[in-house]
DONU-127019 format. One record per residue (C-alpha): residue in three letters; chain; residue number from 1; x, y, z. Coordinates in Angstrom, 2 decimals, decimal comma. Each point is the difference from the previous one (the first is absolute). Last residue first. Layout:
{nuti->Ala; drenlum->A; bavex->NUM; u->X; v->Y; w->Z}
...
END
This chain:
{nuti->Unk; drenlum->A; bavex->149; u->46,81; v->6,56; w->10,52}
{nuti->Unk; drenlum->A; bavex->148; u->1,63; v->2,65; w->-1,12}
{nuti->Unk; drenlum->A; bavex->147; u->0,57; v->3,36; w->1,75}
{nuti->Unk; drenlum->A; bavex->146; u->0,01; v->3,69; w->-0,64}
{nuti->Unk; drenlum->A; bavex->145; u->0,28; v->2,90; w->2,29}
{nuti->Unk; drenlum->A; bavex->144; u->3,83; v->-0,15; w->-0,25}
{nuti->Unk; drenlum->A; bavex->143; u->0,81; v->1,84; w->3,46}
{nuti->Unk; drenlum->A; bavex->142; u->1,80; v->3,29; w->-0,21}
{nuti->Unk; drenlum->A; bavex->141; u->3,41; v->0,42; w->1,84}
{nuti->Unk; drenlum->A; bavex->140; u->0,73; v->3,14; w->2,38}
{nuti->Unk; drenlum->A; bavex->139; u->3,01; v->1,87; w->-0,61}
{nuti->Unk; drenlum->A; bavex->138; u->0,71; v->1,96; w->2,37}
{nuti->Unk; drenlum->A; bavex->137; u->1,39; v->3,89; w->0,39}
{nuti->Unk; drenlum->A; bavex->136; u->0,14; v->1,53; w->2,78}
{nuti->Unk; drenlum->A; bavex->135; u->-0,80; v->4,30; w->0,25}
{nuti->Unk; drenlum->A; bavex->134; u->2,26; v->2,88; w->0,01}
{nuti->Unk; drenlum->A; bavex->133; u->3,34; v->-2,10; w->-1,35}
{nuti->Unk; drenlum->A; bavex->132; u->-1,30; v->-0,49; w->-3,77}
{nuti->Unk; drenlum->A; bavex->131; u->3,27; v->-0,14; w->-2,15}
{nuti->Unk; drenlum->A; bavex->130; u->1,43; v->-3,65; w->0,33}
{nuti->Unk; drenlum->A; bavex->129; u->-2,88; v->-1,56; w->1,30}
{nuti->Unk; drenlum->A; bavex->128; u->-1,80; v->1,38; w->-3,79}
{nuti->Unk; drenlum->A; bavex->127; u->2,27; v->-2,64; w->-1,79}
{nuti->Unk; drenlum->A; bavex->126; u->-0,82; v->-3,24; w->2,54}
{nuti->Unk; drenlum->A; bavex->125; u->-3,88; v->1,02; w->-0,28}
{nuti->Unk; drenlum->A; bavex->124; u->0,21; v->0,26; w->-3,31}
{nuti->Unk; drenlum->A; bavex->123; u->2,19; v->-3,38; w->-0,76}
{nuti->Unk; drenlum->A; bavex->122; u->-3,26; v->-1,79; w->2,31}
{nuti->Unk; drenlum->A; bavex->121; u->-2,63; v->1,70; w->-2,40}
{nuti->Unk; drenlum->A; bavex->120; u->1,92; v->-1,31; w->-3,37}
{nuti->Unk; drenlum->A; bavex->119; u->0,10; v->-3,24; w->1,74}
{nuti->Unk; drenlum->A; bavex->118; u->-3,31; v->0,30; w->0,53}
{nuti->Unk; drenlum->A; bavex->117; u->-1,48; v->1,16; w->-3,48}
{nuti->Unk; drenlum->A; bavex->116; u->-0,77; v->-3,07; w->-1,82}
{nuti->Unk; drenlum->A; bavex->115; u->-1,13; v->-2,19; w->3,45}
{nuti->Unk; drenlum->A; bavex->114; u->-2,52; v->2,47; w->-0,05}
{nuti->Unk; drenlum->A; bavex->113; u->-1,37; v->0,65; w->-3,74}
{nuti->Unk; drenlum->A; bavex->112; u->-0,12; v->-4,21; w->-0,30}
{nuti->Unk; drenlum->A; bavex->111; u->2,83; v->-1,35; w->-1,61}
{nuti->Unk; drenlum->A; bavex->110; u->-1,56; v->-0,59; w->-4,10}
{nuti->Unk; drenlum->A; bavex->109; u->2,51; v->-1,85; w->-1,49}
{nuti->Unk; drenlum->A; bavex->108; u->-0,25; v->1,11; w->-4,12}
{nuti->Unk; drenlum->A; bavex->107; u->0,79; v->-2,22; w->-3,30}
{nuti->Unk; drenlum->A; bavex->106; u->1,27; v->0,21; w->-3,88}
{nuti->Unk; drenlum->A; bavex->105; u->2,21; v->-1,43; w->-2,12}
{nuti->Unk; drenlum->A; bavex->104; u->-3,03; v->0,77; w->-2,38}
{nuti->Unk; drenlum->A; bavex->103; u->-2,17; v->-2,82; w->-1,77}
{nuti->Unk; drenlum->A; bavex->102; u->-3,14; v->1,38; w->-0,87}
{nuti->Unk; drenlum->A; bavex->101; u->-1,58; v->-1,26; w->3,17}
{nuti->Unk; drenlum->A; bavex->100; u->2,69; v->1,12; w->2,69}
{nuti->Unk; drenlum->A; bavex->99; u->-0,50; v->3,66; w->-1,79}
{nuti->Unk; drenlum->A; bavex->98; u->-3,37; v->-0,21; w->0,80}
{nuti->Unk; drenlum->A; bavex->97; u->0,35; v->-1,22; w->3,56}
{nuti->Unk; drenlum->A; bavex->96; u->2,65; v->2,92; w->0,78}
{nuti->Unk; drenlum->A; bavex->95; u->-2,68; v->2,47; w->-1,47}
{nuti->Unk; drenlum->A; bavex->94; u->-2,96; v->-2,00; w->1,77}
{nuti->Unk; drenlum->A; bavex->93; u->1,92; v->0,64; w->3,22}
{nuti->Unk; drenlum->A; bavex->92; u->1,32; v->3,12; w->-0,56}
{nuti->Unk; drenlum->A; bavex->91; u->-3,85; v->1,47; w->-0,95}
{nuti->Unk; drenlum->A; bavex->90; u->-3,21; v->-1,95; w->0,84}
{nuti->Unk; drenlum->A; bavex->89; u->2,11; v->-1,23; w->3,31}
{nuti->Unk; drenlum->A; bavex->88; u->1,08; v->3,47; w->1,35}
{nuti->Unk; drenlum->A; bavex->87; u->3,75; v->-0,21; w->1,33}
{nuti->Unk; drenlum->A; bavex->86; u->1,38; v->-0,86; w->3,60}
{nuti->Unk; drenlum->A; bavex->85; u->3,82; v->0,29; w->0,96}
{nuti->Unk; drenlum->A; bavex->84; u->1,83; v->-1,31; w->-3,05}
{nuti->Unk; drenlum->A; bavex->83; u->2,68; v->-2,53; w->-1,36}
{nuti->Unk; drenlum->A; bavex->82; u->-0,05; v->0,75; w->-3,76}
{nuti->Unk; drenlum->A; bavex->81; u->1,62; v->-2,93; w->-1,81}
{nuti->Unk; drenlum->A; bavex->80; u->1,64; v->0,07; w->-3,95}
{nuti->Unk; drenlum->A; bavex->79; u->0,65; v->3,46; w->0,06}
{nuti->Unk; drenlum->A; bavex->78; u->2,64; v->1,69; w->-2,23}
{nuti->Unk; drenlum->A; bavex->77; u->-2,22; v->-0,25; w->-3,36}
{nuti->Unk; drenlum->A; bavex->76; u->-1,68; v->2,47; w->2,12}
{nuti->Unk; drenlum->A; bavex->75; u->-4,00; v->-0,91; w->-0,06}
{nuti->Unk; drenlum->A; bavex->74; u->0,05; v->-0,90; w->3,63}
{nuti->Unk; drenlum->A; bavex->73; u->1,51; v->3,27; w->1,23}
{nuti->Unk; drenlum->A; bavex->72; u->-2,27; v->2,16; w->-1,87}
{nuti->Unk; drenlum->A; bavex->71; u->-3,43; v->-2,01; w->0,50}
{nuti->Unk; drenlum->A; bavex->70; u->0,58; v->0,30; w->3,91}
{nuti->Unk; drenlum->A; bavex->69; u->0,84; v->3,48; w->0,36}
{nuti->Unk; drenlum->A; bavex->68; u->-3,08; v->0,79; w->-1,98}
{nuti->Unk; drenlum->A; bavex->67; u->-2,28; v->-2,21; w->1,88}
{nuti->Unk; drenlum->A; bavex->66; u->1,11; v->1,31; w->3,23}
{nuti->Unk; drenlum->A; bavex->65; u->2,84; v->0,77; w->2,31}
{nuti->Unk; drenlum->A; bavex->64; u->-1,57; v->-2,48; w->2,60}
{nuti->Unk; drenlum->A; bavex->63; u->2,75; v->-1,24; w->2,63}
{nuti->Unk; drenlum->A; bavex->62; u->3,52; v->-0,95; w->-1,51}
{nuti->Unk; drenlum->A; bavex->61; u->0,55; v->-0,20; w->-3,69}
{nuti->Unk; drenlum->A; bavex->60; u->3,14; v->-1,92; w->-0,18}
{nuti->Unk; drenlum->A; bavex->59; u->0,97; v->-1,10; w->-3,91}
{nuti->Unk; drenlum->A; bavex->58; u->2,40; v->-3,42; w->-0,77}
{nuti->Unk; drenlum->A; bavex->57; u->1,58; v->-1,23; w->-2,95}
{nuti->Unk; drenlum->A; bavex->56; u->1,47; v->-3,25; w->1,00}
{nuti->Unk; drenlum->A; bavex->55; u->-2,48; v->-2,04; w->-0,60}
{nuti->Unk; drenlum->A; bavex->54; u->-0,72; v->-4,00; w->-1,03}
{nuti->Unk; drenlum->A; bavex->53; u->-4,01; v->-0,89; w->0,09}
{nuti->Unk; drenlum->A; bavex->52; u->-0,48; v->-2,92; w->1,51}
{nuti->Unk; drenlum->A; bavex->51; u->-2,91; v->1,54; w->2,18}
{nuti->Unk; drenlum->A; bavex->50; u->-1,53; v->1,12; w->-3,62}
{nuti->Unk; drenlum->A; bavex->49; u->-2,35; v->3,46; w->1,29}
{nuti->Unk; drenlum->A; bavex->48; u->-1,29; v->2,05; w->1,89}
{nuti->Unk; drenlum->A; bavex->47; u->1,15; v->-0,67; w->3,91}
{nuti->Unk; drenlum->A; bavex->46; u->-2,04; v->0,99; w->3,23}
{nuti->Unk; drenlum->A; bavex->45; u->0,70; v->0,04; w->3,59}
{nuti->Unk; drenlum->A; bavex->44; u->-1,39; v->-0,86; w->3,66}
{nuti->Unk; drenlum->A; bavex->43; u->1,92; v->-0,42; w->2,70}
{nuti->Unk; drenlum->A; bavex->42; u->3,05; v->1,88; w->-0,43}
{nuti->Unk; drenlum->A; bavex->41; u->2,87; v->-1,08; w->1,72}
{nuti->Unk; drenlum->A; bavex->40; u->1,88; v->2,90; w->-1,14}
{nuti->Unk; drenlum->A; bavex->39; u->3,51; v->-2,08; w->-1,02}
{nuti->Unk; drenlum->A; bavex->38; u->-2,48; v->-3,08; w->-0,40}
{nuti->Unk; drenlum->A; bavex->37; u->-2,59; v->1,49; w->-2,56}
{nuti->Unk; drenlum->A; bavex->36; u->2,40; v->1,29; w->-1,70}
{nuti->Unk; drenlum->A; bavex->35; u->2,57; v->-2,74; w->-0,67}
{nuti->Unk; drenlum->A; bavex->34; u->-3,20; v->-2,47; w->-0,83}
{nuti->Unk; drenlum->A; bavex->33; u->-1,07; v->2,94; w->-2,58}
{nuti->Unk; drenlum->A; bavex->32; u->3,65; v->0,16; w->-1,60}
{nuti->Unk; drenlum->A; bavex->31; u->-0,21; v->-3,91; w->0,22}
{nuti->Unk; drenlum->A; bavex->30; u->-3,20; v->-0,05; w->-1,98}
{nuti->Unk; drenlum->A; bavex->29; u->0,99; v->2,67; w->-2,55}
{nuti->Unk; drenlum->A; bavex->28; u->2,98; v->-2,06; w->-0,96}
{nuti->Unk; drenlum->A; bavex->27; u->3,40; v->0,93; w->0,66}
{nuti->Unk; drenlum->A; bavex->26; u->2,96; v->1,67; w->-2,24}
{nuti->Unk; drenlum->A; bavex->25; u->2,44; v->1,94; w->2,43}
{nuti->Unk; drenlum->A; bavex->24; u->-1,47; v->3,21; w->0,24}
{nuti->Unk; drenlum->A; bavex->23; u->-0,37; v->3,77; w->-2,32}
{nuti->Unk; drenlum->A; bavex->22; u->-1,72; v->2,65; w->1,69}
{nuti->Unk; drenlum->A; bavex->21; u->-3,33; v->2,46; w->-1,05}
{nuti->Unk; drenlum->A; bavex->20; u->-0,81; v->2,58; w->2,45}
{nuti->Unk; drenlum->A; bavex->19; u->0,56; v->2,89; w->-2,73}
{nuti->Unk; drenlum->A; bavex->18; u->2,42; v->2,23; w->-1,28}
{nuti->Unk; drenlum->A; bavex->17; u->3,50; v->-0,59; w->1,24}
{nuti->Unk; drenlum->A; bavex->16; u->-0,68; v->-4,28; w->-1,68}
{nuti->Unk; drenlum->A; bavex->15; u->1,21; v->-1,89; w->3,11}
{nuti->Unk; drenlum->A; bavex->14; u->2,62; v->-2,54; w->0,18}
{nuti->Unk; drenlum->A; bavex->13; u->-0,58; v->-2,36; w->2,98}
{nuti->Unk; drenlum->A; bavex->12; u->1,80; v->0,83; w->3,36}
{nuti->Unk; drenlum->A; bavex->11; u->-2,77; v->1,25; w->1,75}
{nuti->Unk; drenlum->A; bavex->10; u->-2,83; v->-2,49; w->-0,93}
{nuti->Unk; drenlum->A; bavex->9; u->0,32; v->-1,80; w->3,17}
{nuti->Unk; drenlum->A; bavex->8; u->-3,96; v->0,24; w->-0,17}
{nuti->Unk; drenlum->A; bavex->7; u->0,54; v->1,33; w->3,53}
{nuti->Unk; drenlum->A; bavex->6; u->2,42; v->2,82; w->-1,48}
{nuti->Unk; drenlum->A; bavex->5; u->-1,96; v->0,98; w->-2,93}
{nuti->Unk; drenlum->A; bavex->4; u->-3,16; v->0,03; w->2,66}
{nuti->Unk; drenlum->A; bavex->3; u->1,89; v->2,64; w->2,13}
{nuti->Unk; drenlum->A; bavex->2; u->1,69; v->2,04; w->-3,04}
{nuti->Unk; drenlum->A; bavex->1; u->-3,60; v->0,24; w->-1,52}
END
C-alpha cells in the first residue's frame, strides 16, 4: 500500500486511519482515471461511472482482494470512487454499475492486477534491502499483459 499511495501521489491526502480511504482535491472521474493511466503507463484500463462526476473521496484496493472487500469499501459513505486492481465482472463491476444506475455518486477505476501492485512490490524490494544481506534483492517489474487496439 505504501508504494502505491506514493506513486499515486496520495501521500499528503488525509486518510481514514481505519481504511484505505483518502480525501483528495476535487476532480472528475475522467481526470482521476487519466492521471492514473499516465502515472502507471497503463495500456488498458476500465472505468464504471459518469466520467464527469466530481469526486474527492477515494478508496484504494490494489490487487485482487475479492468482492467482499470491494463491497465493504465501495458501499462506504466516505467513498465516491474506488481504484482497484481487478474484479470479477459479475460481482464488483455489476455492483458498481447498479449503484450508478440507482443514481448514487459512485464509480470504479480498474487499473489491472499487475499495474495495481507494481509500485508496492518495488517498495517491498527497497524495504527488504535494508535488512536482507545474504542474497541480492531486486525488483523485477512484470509487463502488463493487455493491450488495446
